[in-house]
C-alpha positions in Angstrom: -168.7 2.1 29.3 -166.3 -0.4 30.9 -163.3 -1.4 28.8 -161.7 -4.8 29.0 -158.9 -6.4 27.1 -159.7 -9.2 24.8 -157.2 -12.0 24.7 -156.7 -15.1 22.7 -156.3 -18.7 23.9 -152.5 -18.1 24.3 -153.2 -15.2 26.8 -152.1 -12.5 24.4 -154.0 -9.2 24.0 -155.7 -8.9 20.6 -158.2 -6.1 21.1 -160.4 -4.1 23.5 -164.1 -4.5 24.2 -166.5 -2.0 25.6 -168.9 -3.4 28.2 -172.2 -1.8 29.2 -171.8 0.1 32.5 -175.3 -1.0 33.6 -174.1 -4.7 33.6 -170.4 -4.7 34.3 -170.2 -1.5 36.3 -172.9 -2.3 38.7 -172.3 -1.4 42.4 -171.5 -4.1 45.0 -174.6 -5.1 46.9 -173.6 -7.7 49.4 -177.0 -8.2 51.0 -178.6 -8.8 47.5 -175.9 -11.3 46.7 -176.5 -13.1 50.1 -180.2 -13.3 49.4 -179.6 -14.7 45.9 -177.2 -17.4 47.2 -179.7 -18.3 49.9 -182.4 -18.6 47.3 -180.2 -20.7 45.0 -179.2 -23.1 47.8 -182.8 -23.5 49.0 -183.9 -24.3 45.4 -181.2 -27.0 45.2 -182.4 -28.9 48.3 -184.1 -32.2 47.6 -186.2 -32.0 50.8 -186.4 -35.8 51.1 -185.5 -36.1 54.8 -188.2 -38.1 56.6 -188.7 -39.5 60.1 -191.5 -41.8 61.4 -194.1 -40.5 63.9 -195.6 -42.8 66.6 -198.3 -43.7 64.1 -195.8 -45.1 61.6 -193.2 -47.0 63.7 -193.7 -50.7 64.2 -195.0 -52.0 67.5 -198.1 -52.9 69.4 -200.6 -50.3 70.6 -201.5 -52.4 73.6 -201.2 -50.7 77.0 -198.0 -52.1 78.6 -199.3 -52.4 82.2 -202.2 -51.2 84.1 -202.5 -47.5 84.9 -202.2 -47.7 88.7 -200.8 -49.9 91.4 -197.5 -51.0 89.8 -195.3 -48.2 91.2 -194.1 -47.5 87.7 -194.9 -44.4 85.6 -198.1 -44.7 83.6 -197.5 -45.8 80.0 -199.9 -46.2 77.1 -198.0 -47.8 74.2 -194.6 -49.1 73.1 -194.5 -46.6 70.2 -194.3 -43.6 72.5 -191.6 -41.1 71.6 -190.3 -41.5 75.2 -189.2 -45.1 74.4 -186.3 -46.4 72.4 -187.4 -47.2 68.9 -190.5 -45.1 69.5 -191.8 -42.4 67.1 -190.1 -39.1 66.5 -191.8 -35.9 67.7 -191.7 -33.0 65.2 -189.1 -34.7 63.0 -188.5 -33.7 59.4 -190.9 -34.7 56.7 -190.5 -34.4 52.9 -191.1 -30.8 51.8 -190.3 -28.3 49.1 -187.8 -25.7 50.3 -187.8 -23.8 47.0 -189.2 -20.3 46.7 -189.3 -17.6 44.1 -187.0 -14.5 44.2 -187.8 -11.5 42.0 -186.2 -11.9 38.6 -184.8 -8.4 38.7 -183.2 -8.9 42.1 -181.7 -12.2 40.9 -180.2 -10.5 37.8 -178.9 -7.6 39.8 -177.1 -10.0 42.1 -175.3 -11.6 39.2 -174.5 -8.1 37.8 -173.0 -7.1 41.1 -170.7 -10.2 41.2 -169.6 -9.8 37.6 -168.9 -6.1 38.1 -166.8 -6.9 41.2 -164.9 -9.5 39.1 -164.1 -6.8 36.6 -162.9 -4.4 39.2 -160.6 -7.0 40.7 -159.3 -8.2 37.3 -160.9 -11.6 37.8 -163.0 -11.5 34.6 -161.2 -12.5 31.4 -162.7 -12.1 27.9 -161.4 -14.3 25.1 -161.9 -13.8 21.4 -163.0 -17.4 21.0 -162.8 -20.6 23.1 -162.1 -23.1 20.3 -160.2 -26.2 21.3 -158.5 -28.7 19.0 -160.2 -31.7 20.5 -162.4 -32.9 23.4 -159.4 -34.4 25.2 -158.8 -33.3 28.8 -155.1 -33.2 28.5 -155.4 -30.8 25.5 -157.6 -28.5 27.5 -155.2 -28.5 30.5 -152.4 -27.6 28.0 -154.5 -24.8 26.5 -155.4 -23.3 30.0 -151.8 -23.5 31.3 -150.9 -19.9 30.3 -153.6 -18.5 32.5 -152.5 -19.9 35.9 -155.9 -19.9 37.5 -156.8 -22.0 40.5 -160.6 -22.2 40.2 -162.0 -21.2 36.8 -165.5 -20.8 35.5 -165.7 -20.9 31.7 -168.8 -19.4 30.0 -169.5 -20.0 26.3 -172.2 -21.3 24.0 -173.5 -24.9 24.5 -172.6 -25.6 20.8 -168.9 -25.7 21.9 -169.0 -29.4 22.6 -165.2 -29.8 22.8 -165.0 -27.4 25.7 -168.0 -28.8 27.5 -166.8 -32.4 27.3 -163.1 -31.8 27.9 -163.5 -29.9 31.2 -165.8 -32.4 33.0 -162.9 -34.3 34.5 -161.1 -31.1 35.7 -161.8 -30.7 39.5 -161.3 -26.9 39.6 -162.6 -25.9 36.2 -166.2 -25.8 35.1 -167.6 -24.9 31.7 -171.3 -23.9 31.3 -173.6 -22.4 28.7 -174.2 -18.7 29.0 -177.8 -19.5 29.8 -176.8 -21.5 32.9 -175.0 -18.6 34.5 -175.9 -18.5 38.2 -175.0 -16.7 41.4 -173.4 -19.7 43.1 -170.9 -20.6 40.3 -170.0 -16.9 39.7 -169.0 -16.6 43.4 -167.5 -20.1 43.9 -164.9 -19.7 41.2 -162.1 -17.2 41.6 -161.9 -16.3 37.9 -164.5 -16.2 35.1 -163.5 -16.7 31.5 -166.0 -15.6 28.8 -166.0 -15.7 25.1 -166.9 -12.5 23.3 -170.2 -14.1 22.2 -171.0 -15.0 25.8 -170.3 -11.4 27.0 -172.7 -10.0 24.4 -175.4 -12.5 25.3 -175.0 -11.8 29.0 -175.1 -8.0 28.4 -178.3 -8.5 26.4 -180.0 -10.7 29.1 -178.9 -8.7 32.2 -179.4 -5.2 30.9 
């Protein structure tokens, strides 16, 4: 088992928590993390880029001049890709970039990142993440004792004060434990979890 210190909102130790080795003591697998990030980014792509072919651009299809005898190169239509404002050859068209990655591989990638955060003291467990109000200034004041640059906070969606009050903070993001993903866990330097979120993660990722 992996032991971590549980702190309160004032950054003071209150207890210890044992974490399952299979989730928070997982070995670092860089290639698996790379594949998971690539999959996440591909699934986020809208795939709406589009160009017009010679069949779609405006312009006459009439032959511009006769085939022979003018001294000029032969030319069939104004919409040829060789001409300015002509169609695009092999340009992008709307498509779906998403693809499925095995669920076990995706979970193992997140376990690898979380375990590395634990080994580098970048994962913090709080007894609870209750805030007095949904005001941003109160959240900034509550997070001040932790001195983190980029922070990902993971808790239950029912904690509406936390979810609302962090939306205007540029380097802080609060998500529900069910929204945990490989990109956010890597992008933010530190991860702060409530005890409830840790238990839920351990149950889902085991």
